[in-house]
Backbone as JSON Lines, residues from 0, in Angstrom:
{"i":0,"aa":"X","n":[133.51,95.83,3.43],"ca":[133.78,94.19,3.65],"c":[135.15,94.28,4.06]}
{"i":1,"aa":"X","n":[135.42,93.52,5.23],"ca":[136.76,93.1,6.05],"c":[137.52,92.07,4.81]}
{"i":2,"aa":"X","n":[138.8,92.69,5.07],"ca":[139.74,91.63,4.29],"c":[140.17,90.38,5.06]}
{"i":3,"aa":"X","n":[140.84,89.6,4.84],"ca":[141.28,88.33,5.65],"c":[142.35,88.82,6.77]}
{"i":4,"aa":"X","n":[143.08,89.82,5.91],"ca":[144.0,90.34,7.01],"c":[143.32,91.43,7.99]}
{"i":5,"aa":"X","n":[142.31,92.0,7.99],"ca":[141.64,92.81,9.13],"c":[141.14,91.95,9.82]}
{"i":6,"aa":"X","n":[140.38,90.91,9.59],"ca":[139.83,89.93,10.27],"c":[140.83,89.04,11.38]}
{"i":7,"aa":"X","n":[142.07,89.0,10.69],"ca":[142.91,88.33,11.6],"c":[143.71,89.47,12.36]}
{"i":8,"aa":"X","n":[143.95,90.76,12.33],"ca":[144.39,91.69,12.88],"c":[143.0,91.65,14.35]}
{"i":9,"aa":"X","n":[141.86,91.66,13.8],"ca":[140.74,91.95,14.98],"c":[141.11,90.65,15.68]}
{"i":10,"aa":"X","n":[141.1,89.39,15.41],"ca":[141.29,88.16,16.44],"c":[142.49,88.35,17.3]}
{"i":11,"aa":"X","n":[143.66,89.04,16.63],"ca":[144.81,89.23,17.47],"c":[144.62,90.26,18.57]}
{"i":12,"aa":"X","n":[143.85,91.31,18.47],"ca":[143.55,92.01,19.3],"c":[142.71,91.69,20.39]}
{"i":13,"aa":"X","n":[141.76,90.58,20.09],"ca":[140.81,90.04,21.15],"c":[141.48,89.26,22.26]}
{"i":14,"aa":"X","n":[140.88,89.97,23.46],"ca":[141.5,89.07,24.53],"c":[141.45,87.78,24.6]}
{"i":15,"aa":"X","n":[142.48,86.88,24.98],"ca":[142.23,85.57,25.26],"c":[141.15,84.84,26.0]}
{"i":16,"aa":"X","n":[140.31,84.02,25.78],"ca":[139.38,83.7,26.71],"c":[139.99,82.97,27.94]}
{"i":17,"aa":"X","n":[139.38,83.17,29.25],"ca":[140.08,82.68,30.28],"c":[138.96,81.86,31.19]}
{"i":18,"aa":"X","n":[139.41,80.63,31.53],"ca":[138.65,80.05,32.67],"c":[138.66,80.55,34.24]}
{"i":19,"aa":"X","n":[139.5,81.56,34.24],"ca":[139.73,82.06,35.9],"c":[138.63,82.27,36.42]}
{"i":20,"aa":"X","n":[137.53,83.27,35.88],"ca":[136.22,83.63,36.61],"c":[135.51,82.2,36.93]}
{"i":21,"aa":"X","n":[135.46,81.14,36.21],"ca":[134.87,80.0,36.46],"c":[135.62,79.38,37.49]}
{"i":22,"aa":"X","n":[136.97,79.07,37.54],"ca":[137.82,78.43,38.55],"c":[137.55,79.24,39.8]}
{"i":23,"aa":"X","n":[137.54,80.66,39.85],"ca":[137.25,81.36,40.86],"c":[136.04,81.0,41.86]}
{"i":24,"aa":"X","n":[134.9,80.73,41.03],"ca":[133.84,80.49,41.71],"c":[134.0,78.78,42.35]}
{"i":25,"aa":"X","n":[134.88,78.06,41.81],"ca":[134.54,76.51,42.35],"c":[136.12,76.3,43.07]}
{"i":26,"aa":"X","n":[137.07,77.16,43.38],"ca":[138.31,76.76,43.65],"c":[138.09,76.01,45.14]}
{"i":27,"aa":"X","n":[137.46,76.01,46.09],"ca":[137.26,75.58,47.12],"c":[136.68,74.09,47.1]}
{"i":28,"aa":"X","n":[135.58,73.97,46.18],"ca":[135.01,72.51,45.99],"c":[135.89,71.96,45.07]}
{"i":29,"aa":"X","n":[136.66,72.53,43.89],"ca":[137.88,71.71,43.46],"c":[138.88,71.19,44.54]}
{"i":30,"aa":"X","n":[139.42,71.95,45.38],"ca":[140.16,71.3,46.39],"c":[139.65,70.45,47.32]}
{"i":31,"aa":"X","n":[138.16,70.3,47.42],"ca":[137.35,69.06,48.13],"c":[137.65,67.98,47.11]}
{"i":32,"aa":"X","n":[137.36,67.95,45.88],"ca":[137.43,67.01,44.96],"c":[138.7,66.34,44.95]}
{"i":33,"aa":"X","n":[139.77,67.15,44.96],"ca":[141.03,66.84,44.99],"c":[141.61,65.88,46.08]}
{"i":34,"aa":"X","n":[140.91,66.37,47.22],"ca":[141.06,65.26,48.45],"c":[140.36,64.21,48.45]}
{"i":35,"aa":"X","n":[139.07,64.39,47.55],"ca":[138.39,62.97,47.56],"c":[139.21,62.08,46.63]}
{"i":36,"aa":"X","n":[139.72,62.52,45.7],"ca":[140.74,61.75,44.5],"c":[141.68,60.89,45.64]}
{"i":37,"aa":"X","n":[142.53,61.87,46.2],"ca":[143.49,61.53,47.07],"c":[143.13,60.56,47.9]}
{"i":38,"aa":"X","n":[142.28,60.45,48.6],"ca":[141.46,59.66,49.61],"c":[141.1,58.27,48.93]}
{"i":39,"aa":"X","n":[140.67,58.38,47.72],"ca":[140.21,57.2,47.18],"c":[141.38,56.5,46.04]}
{"i":40,"aa":"X","n":[142.56,57.3,46.13],"ca":[143.43,56.46,45.26],"c":[144.24,55.54,45.64]}
{"i":41,"aa":"X","n":[144.05,54.83,46.99],"ca":[144.98,53.8,47.15],"c":[144.31,52.46,46.45]}
{"i":42,"aa":"X","n":[145.15,51.84,46.0],"ca":[145.1,50.43,45.43],"c":[146.32,49.42,45.65]}
{"i":43,"aa":"X","n":[145.92,48.36,45.55],"ca":[147.22,46.98,45.5],"c":[147.95,47.35,43.98]}
{"i":44,"aa":"X","n":[147.19,47.81,43.12],"ca":[147.87,48.15,41.41],"c":[148.72,49.54,41.77]}
{"i":45,"aa":"X","n":[150.08,49.32,42.14],"ca":[150.96,50.64,42.36],"c":[150.9,51.47,41.47]}
{"i":46,"aa":"X","n":[150.61,51.25,40.13],"ca":[150.33,52.65,38.98],"c":[149.1,53.5,39.34]}
{"i":47,"aa":"X","n":[148.17,52.94,40.07],"ca":[146.93,53.78,40.11],"c":[147.07,54.79,41.02]}
{"i":48,"aa":"X","n":[147.83,54.74,42.44],"ca":[148.32,55.98,43.24],"c":[149.04,56.92,42.32]}
{"i":49,"aa":"X","n":[149.99,56.32,41.8],"ca":[151.13,57.17,41.08],"c":[150.24,57.99,40.01]}
{"i":50,"aa":"X","n":[149.31,57.62,39.19],"ca":[148.8,58.18,38.14],"c":[147.58,59.29,38.87]}
{"i":51,"aa":"X","n":[147.18,58.65,39.72],"ca":[146.3,59.84,40.64],"c":[147.23,61.0,40.85]}
{"i":52,"aa":"X","n":[148.24,60.69,41.29],"ca":[148.95,62.14,42.12],"c":[149.44,62.93,40.81]}
{"i":53,"aa":"X","n":[149.94,62.04,39.88],"ca":[150.38,63.02,38.78],"c":[149.2,63.59,38.25]}
{"i":54,"aa":"X","n":[147.85,63.3,37.89],"ca":[146.73,64.02,37.69],"c":[146.57,65.33,38.26]}
{"i":55,"aa":"X","n":[146.71,65.0,39.62],"ca":[146.28,66.23,40.44],"c":[147.53,67.19,40.57]}
{"i":56,"aa":"X","n":[148.68,66.74,40.61],"ca":[149.88,67.72,40.62],"c":[150.01,68.51,39.04]}
{"i":57,"aa":"X","n":[149.53,67.74,38.26],"ca":[149.61,68.52,36.79],"c":[148.36,69.29,36.53]}
{"i":58,"aa":"X","n":[147.31,69.39,37.26],"ca":[146.28,70.03,37.2],"c":[145.35,69.52,35.89]}
{"i":59,"aa":"X","n":[145.6,68.52,35.42],"ca":[144.8,67.98,34.47],"c":[143.75,67.59,34.6]}
{"i":60,"aa":"X","n":[142.93,67.03,33.56],"ca":[141.48,66.37,33.74],"c":[140.31,67.24,34.78]}
{"i":61,"aa":"X","n":[140.51,68.73,34.37],"ca":[139.84,69.52,35.3],"c":[138.34,70.29,34.87]}
{"i":62,"aa":"X","n":[138.23,70.06,33.45],"ca":[137.17,70.74,33.21],"c":[135.77,70.02,33.09]}
{"i":63,"aa":"X","n":[135.71,68.76,33.32],"ca":[134.49,68.36,33.6],"c":[134.21,68.31,35.28]}
{"i":64,"aa":"X","n":[135.08,68.26,35.99],"ca":[134.57,68.64,37.35],"c":[134.51,70.19,37.63]}
{"i":65,"aa":"X","n":[135.15,71.04,36.96],"ca":[134.95,72.76,36.99],"c":[133.49,72.76,36.73]}
{"i":66,"aa":"X","n":[132.97,72.21,35.47],"ca":[131.62,72.51,35.13],"c":[130.68,71.83,35.96]}
{"i":67,"aa":"X","n":[130.81,70.44,36.41],"ca":[130.12,69.96,37.49],"c":[129.8,70.61,38.94]}
{"i":68,"aa":"X","n":[131.0,71.37,39.26],"ca":[130.82,72.3,40.4],"c":[130.32,73.69,40.17]}
{"i":69,"aa":"X","n":[130.59,74.16,38.86],"ca":[129.84,75.61,38.67],"c":[128.43,75.4,38.56]}
{"i":70,"aa":"X","n":[127.94,74.36,37.77],"ca":[126.61,74.62,37.51],"c":[125.63,74.9,38.52]}
{"i":71,"aa":"X","n":[125.66,74.08,39.77],"ca":[124.75,74.43,40.74],"c":[124.9,75.95,41.09]}
{"i":72,"aa":"X","n":[126.06,76.32,41.01],"ca":[126.43,77.95,41.48],"c":[125.62,78.55,40.52]}
{"i":73,"aa":"X","n":[125.46,78.24,39.16],"ca":[124.89,79.18,38.15],"c":[123.46,78.81,38.17]}
{"i":74,"aa":"X","n":[122.96,78.11,38.68],"ca":[121.36,77.47,38.66],"c":[120.89,78.06,40.11]}
{"i":75,"aa":"X","n":[121.6,78.63,40.79],"ca":[121.09,78.9,42.36],"c":[121.01,77.81,43.11]}
{"i":76,"aa":"X","n":[121.26,76.62,43.06],"ca":[121.21,75.61,43.95],"c":[122.48,74.92,44.79]}
{"i":77,"aa":"X","n":[123.25,75.91,44.89],"ca":[124.44,75.6,45.77],"c":[124.07,75.28,47.35]}
{"i":78,"aa":"X","n":[124.57,74.31,47.79],"ca":[124.21,73.89,49.36],"c":[124.23,72.47,49.44]}
{"i":79,"aa":"X","n":[124.79,71.82,48.43],"ca":[125.07,70.62,48.8],"c":[126.54,70.19,48.02]}
{"i":80,"aa":"X","n":[127.16,70.97,48.47],"ca":[128.83,71.15,48.07],"c":[129.52,69.62,48.32]}
{"i":81,"aa":"X","n":[128.99,68.96,49.26],"ca":[129.87,67.77,49.51],"c":[129.58,66.74,48.47]}
{"i":82,"aa":"X","n":[128.09,66.79,47.99],"ca":[127.7,65.82,47.01],"c":[128.1,66.33,45.63]}
{"i":83,"aa":"X","n":[128.36,67.72,45.23],"ca":[128.86,68.16,44.3],"c":[130.29,67.69,44.04]}
{"i":84,"aa":"X","n":[131.22,67.8,45.09],"ca":[132.52,67.39,45.08],"c":[132.61,66.12,44.58]}
{"i":85,"aa":"X","n":[131.75,65.23,45.45],"ca":[132.08,63.65,45.14],"c":[131.61,63.25,43.54]}
{"i":86,"aa":"X","n":[130.39,64.26,43.15],"ca":[130.13,63.92,41.54],"c":[131.34,64.37,40.5]}
{"i":87,"aa":"X","n":[132.0,65.43,41.11],"ca":[132.82,65.58,40.15],"c":[133.98,64.91,40.1]}
């Protein structure tokens, strides 16, 4: 039976999870999605373009778009990249 210390040591030795393999699959599609955001961020409300640029520069708000872009690859239905980038 493992002690709590053994369990903690085991967790510390485990490699950290990484989204890099997933990001590698969708890198071009994600760049296309960023461009769509930039193209559509124009607004009479000055704060909206500022926030859009900040989100893209910070790399935030990316999990949903990454999953949206990766799923067609995983399901073998890649081929509608433009539509997928718009959905993301």
